[in-house]
N, C-alpha and C positions, 0 to 999 in steps of 0.2 A: 509571346511569352518570354520571360527571362530564362535562359538556360545556364545552370550552374553545375560545375563539376565539383563534388564534395572533396575530391583529393586535392583541389587547389585552394581549399579553405582551411582555417584553423578549426580546432574542436569547438570552440565557443561560437564561431560563425555557423557551423552546422547545427549546433545545439539550438541556436535561436530560430533557425528555419524549422527544425523538428517540433519544438514546443509551441511555435506559432501556427503550425499547420495541423498537427494532430490534436485537435480540440473538439469538444471538451474531453478531458481525461478524468476518469474516476480516481478517487484518492483512497489508497489503502492505508489505514492507520494501523501500524504493526507494533505489537508488544512482543518482547523477547526477554529472557532472563540470562544474565551473564554467569560465568563460572563462579563468580564471587556473590551470586544471588542478588544482583542489582537488577531491578525491573526497568528495562529500557523501552522507550516508545518513540516512534518517528513516522512521519507521513511520506508516502511514495506515490507518485502519479504515473509511474511506468508499471501498470497493473492491469491484468485481464484474466478471463476464464481460459482454462486449457481444455478441459473435458468435463462431462457430467457423469462419466462411467469409468471409474468412480469420480466423484466431484474433486476437481483439482483447479487451483488458481496459481497464477504466477506473478511475482513481484521482482522487478529488476532494481537492484540496489547498486548505485554507482559507487565506485571506489574513489579514494583521494590519493592521487599519486601512486596508484597501484596497491594501496593499503585498504583492507576491508573496513567498512563501517561497522559500528557496534551491532546493528541489526543482522547483517549477514554473518558476522563472526559468531554471535550468540546462537543464531538459528542453526548454523552448521555444527557448533559444539554440542548443543543440547538436542538437536533434531526435531524441534517443534517451535511453533510461534502462533500468535493469534492475529487474525486480520479483522479489522473493524471497518464498516462502511462509514465514511465521513458524511456528516449532515450539518445543517444550519445550526442546530442546537448547541454544538460544541466546537464549531470551526475555529473560534478564536483560541481555545485551549490547544487544539491540534496545531495551529500555527506556532504557538509557543514551544511546542516540543521539537520544532525544527532547529532550535538553538544548538550550537556545537558545544555540548557539555563534555567534560571528562567522562571516561567510561565508568568511573566509580560513583557518578551522580545520576539520579533518576529524573528523567524528563516528566514522568508521571507526577512526581512530587512537585517539581517546578511549576507545572501547569495546574496543580490543584485538582487533578483527576482522581477517580475512586477505583482502586483495583477490586476485582471480584474473582474468586477461584473459578478455574475451569473444571469441566466434568471429566474429560478423558486425557488431559495433558497437565503438566505441572506449571505451565506459564499462565499467569492470571490474565484476564481480560479487563476491560474498562466498563464500568456501570453506565457511563453517560452515552454509550453507543446504543442505537436501536437495533443494530444487526452486528453480530460478531461470529467469526468462524474459527473454531479450534483446528489447527493444522499440524500434521506431522510432515517433516521434510521428506519429500519424495526424491528430490534431486537438487543439487546446487551446481550450476554450470558457469564456470568462469568464461567471460566473453570479451571480445574487443581488446584494445591496447596491444600489448605484446605477450609472448608466452610467459615471460618472467614477471610482467606487470599488467595483468588484464585490467580493463577499465570498468568492468561491472561483474556482479554475481547475479545470475538469474536463479531465483529461489522458486522452485515448484513445490507447492504444498498440497497435500491430500487432506481435504476437509473431513474430519472425523466427528464433528459435532457442530450443529448450527444453533445459534441463540437469536431469536427474533421477537421483538416487542409484540405483545398481543394485538395492539391496535393496527399493526401493519399487515398482519397475516389474515388472509381470506381464502379459504378452500385451496390451499397450496400455492397461492399467489401473493406477491408483495404489492402493497398499495404505494406506488411511487410518490403520489402527492403527499401522503402522510409521512413518508420517509424523509422528504425534503433533502435529497442528496445535494452535495456541492461537488463541483469539478474544477480542475485546474485549467487555466488558460496559459498565457505567457506572462513573464515578469511577476508582479504581485497581484495579478488579476485572477479572480475566481468567477464561477458562474453558478446560478441556481438552475432548477429544473426547467423553468420556462414553459412555453406552450407545448402541449402534446398533440399529435395527430396520428391517424392510422391509415395504412395503405394495405389493401389485400394482396397477399403473396400469390404469384401465379401457381396454378396446379401442375 
């Protein structure tokens, strides 16, 4: 095997190894509202579950030269955000929201997506998503980089309300085939759900 010391590589070289190895990655499509009341939206594939008691999820938002992106800045300022599960039905619109717009322009408008009011928070969700989770910010943790210029903000959100399309929900379970989730690979590549299989866990 090839042995590589990450300290001998650039950030981009390490990035390519990480995104090419840790696959497939689910995509969190996140909406936030700025202090000027602009609805922001962006996709993030550094995304996972933290705990189910209470339900918490985490999204890592990378910074640009130490500066926070709109998503983390808005989430920290307002203390809330909505996470949508990305699926095949609107993946092209999600991709459009990755454009680097000025903070006073809405990616939701750019992509032609449809806002919908949330139940427990002020940040709207997106109608096109089959699953969305209203979150309050539990904690924002600056990580990486230097003390003066971290490279990322880890946003931990506590889910205060789930929205799930009727056709996906069956006795407390989500039908993955009907959800048709998409995931990120490396570069411009995405993946669909593909073949599923089961393995019994040991007792």
